[in-house]
N, C-alpha and C positions, 0 to 999 in steps of 0.2 A: 538312049534307047531304053535300057532297062529300067531306068527311074520313070520314064513316061508310061511304060507298060504297068508298073507297080502302082502308080498313081492312079491309072485308069481302073486296074483291079480293085483298088480300094473303093473308088468311087461306085463302081458296079455293085460291090458287096454292100455298101451302105444303102443303095436303092432297093436291094433284095431283103435287106433286114425287116423282120416284122415291127411294126409301130406299136408302142405300148398303149394300152386302153387308157382313156381319160381318167378315170378314178376307180375303175373296176365295178365290182358287183354292188358296193355300197353307194357309188354314184348313180348307178343304174336303178337301185331302189329308191333313192331320193327323187330321181326324175319321174318314176312311175307313182310314187305317193303324191307328186304335185297334182292339185285340183281334185284330190279325194278327200272324203270328209273322215275325220278321225273319230271313232265311236269309243264307248267305255270298255276298258280291257275287261276280259273273261277268263276264268280259269280253266274252261275246257272248249274245245270244238270238236264237231263230229268229225270222225276219221272215215274216209271214202277209199275205196279200192283204187279208183282211177286217178287220185290225186295223192301228192306226197309233200313232206316238208322239203324246202329248198334251202341250202346253204347259202348265206350272203358273205359272212364273214366268221371270225372265231367267236362272235357272240350274238348274231343275228340269224334267225331262220324265218322263212316265209311259208305261207300256206294259202294257196288260191282256192277259192270256193265260190263259184258264180261270179257275182260282180264285186265280190269282197276280196281283199287281199288282207290276210292275217299276218301281222309281224310279231315275232316271239322274240324277246330280248332274254338270252340265257341269265340265270342267276350270276354267272361270272363268266370270264373268257374260257374258252374250251380249247386246249393246247391241241395244234394239229388240225383242227377244223378248217378245211379249205373248200371253196366252191365246187371243185370239180370231184370231191370226195363222194363215195356212196355212205348214205346215212343210214344207220341201224337205229330204229325206234321201238322201244319197249313200251307197248300201249297196254292199257287194262280197260276192258269194256266198251271198245268200239269208238273210243274218243283219244284225241290228244289233250293231255291235261298238265297244268302246273305240277311239277315235281316228277313228271315222267322222265325216264333216263334216255338219253340218246349218245351215240358213239358214231365215229366215222372210221371208214377203212379207206385207204388211198385207192384212186381209181385204177382198175385192174387187179385189184386184190392186195392182200397183205395183212397185217396184224392190225385188228382194231384198236383205235386210240382209247383215251380215258373216258370213263362215264362223266357225262355232263347233264345239268339238271335244267329242265324247261321252266321258263317263267311263265307269266300271264301272256295272253294273246289279245293284242290290240288290233281291232277291225279297222280297215280303211276302205270306206265304200265310195264308189263312183256315184256323182250326184244324179238325182232322177233326170230321165231324159225329158 
């Protein structure tokens, strides 16, 4: 009887366990870029109060502005940069630019991570309608 109850308990726990996501944020980004037209990389993009940089992984950030999704690949991996972190961006002059500093803080607060350097911004635009 105990063995059957233990087996049933394990089976129920397996059903309740959250399922891992297919490839995470990086896979979601690749799916979102499908069908978009890649443009020439630019060193700066205008910063707007209602939009912000979004963390994809330790080396990739995105910035959405209208029908364009800008992808920034940092100059090198940024240790501790995770998709749910809060991003601290040091901008100068109302733009996000290559060479600007970014840091992350764990979700809910904590000590900010190391300073990382933005790279160029590559636009991916939706095709004309």
